[in-house]
C-alpha positions, 0 to 999 in steps of 0.5 A: 554548502550542503551537498545535493540529495540525489534520488533514484527511481525505478518502476515496478509494474504489479497485477493491477494494470492502473497501479504503477509502482515508483521505488526509492534509494531511500525510505520514505516511511519507517518500516510497518507504516503504510498510508493510503490516499483513495482522493485528493480529501484524504491526502491533507496531510501529504504534501506529495499526493496533494501534488500528485492529485494535480494530475487529472490522472491519477486516481490513488495514491499509496506510500509504503517504506521506499515506495509511492504506488500510483494509481491512473485513472482509466483511459490514459495509458502508462507510457503517456505519464509514467515520466511525468509521475516519476520526474514529479516525486524525483523533484519534490524528494531532491528538495528534501520535502517531507512526503507525509506529515504526521500529526498524531498516532493512529488509534490502536485495536482494542481488541484482545490479542488471542493466540489465534489473532496473535497467529493470524497477525504472525501468518500475515506478516511473514506470508503475505506481507512481503508478496502484497508489498512486492505488488506495491500494495499493502494488507493489515489485519482487521478483525477476526470473528467467527472463523472469518479474518478481516483484513484491509488492502491498501496501495495497488490492492484496491480495485485491483481485478485480481485482488478477490482472486488473490484473497480467496485463493491464495490468502484463505487458502493459506490461512485455512491449511495452516489454522483448519478449524480456525479460519474459515475464510478471509474478507477484505472490508 
């Protein structure tokens, strides 16, 4: 006889009013990995996300470390749907099901990792990523060309009204202050 798995979930709001972070008492994906599902088709290997997309009010699903961020569609209030989503996630996890089926390794960048790129990645990891994760999202390095750092925003950061302000006034200012002369701008791709 196996013991019943107990999942505790608490909710955290974030700067995107259409997103809510469902934090779980166990790791859901390995540290440093994240999975962003902007639509049902992108969630082919993610059973939990597929099921959440069955709700007409779910617009986007994002997995990282010990949380699932759900972005709702306009016109519905969180108070009307948050318990339904929370209970769905709880029952899914308590059944011992996996939220993602990983079949292959993600392709790695072939870009030459210069000292500048190493500094950029370190700043992203140490200063920026923790704050973005706190808000239910993720930020990953994409490229660095001609003084412009390109990053990918995922989770609650995707479509957040304040994400471009954060990108320009927060992240870009941090980079230009910490790497003057090397970084001129930061852009999302």
